[in-house]
C-alpha positions, 0 to 999 in steps of 0.5 A: 897266315892271320889268326883270329882271336875274336877281338883281334887279328894276329898275323904270325907269318908276316915279318912284322910282329903285330896284333891288330885290333880293329877300331870297333874293339878299342876304347878310342875307336881307332885301329891299333897295331900292337907289337909283339916279341919273338917269344909271344910269336913262337907261343902263338904259332905253337897254339895254332898247331895245338888248335889244329890250324883253326881260325881262332887262336884260343878255344874253350875246352869244348873246342869253341872260340871265345867270342867276347872279351869277358869269355876268358874270365872264368878260365883266368880265375881258375888258373889263378886258383890252381896257382894259389894266386888270390885277388889278381885281376886280368887287367893287373897283367897290363900294369905288370907288363908296363912296369916290367918294360919300364924296368927293362929300360923301355922308354915311357913314350914307347910303353904308352904307345903300346898300351894305346894311351893318348896321354903320357900321364895315363901311362904313368899310373900303370907304371910302378918303377920301384927298381928304377927309383932305387937305381936313381938314388943309388946314382948319388953314391956313384956320383959321390965316389967319382967326384969325391963329395964331402962325406956327411 
């Protein structure tokens, strides 16, 4: 059964775990299907139960749907304040997700498609693969020990 989040349709009962963004709600004006993992699917199902099987996934404290993309700004800032987090923008979560996917070994091309980027170079601005950079230079240590390179 699809859940409507005002800007996206979330079908949590289908076997394909996706959020569908209508073309009118994307920067490129193209329909997008964003894959979601099983954890998010479970959380969305739980949220559906909490809202009483409403048409909308997330409701305000008054039980009304959020109808605009910026409607979540105040609740997000309030959550950050309660958590003691300063200076975090909602968009920063996108950067973090991209970075974590890359660090977990996801191909950059796949992350780029998930983010909806037309060019890989755009995705590279979102990615901060500190751990993978360390792993890349540590690979030299492994190579040295395997091939008995001269010690410096």
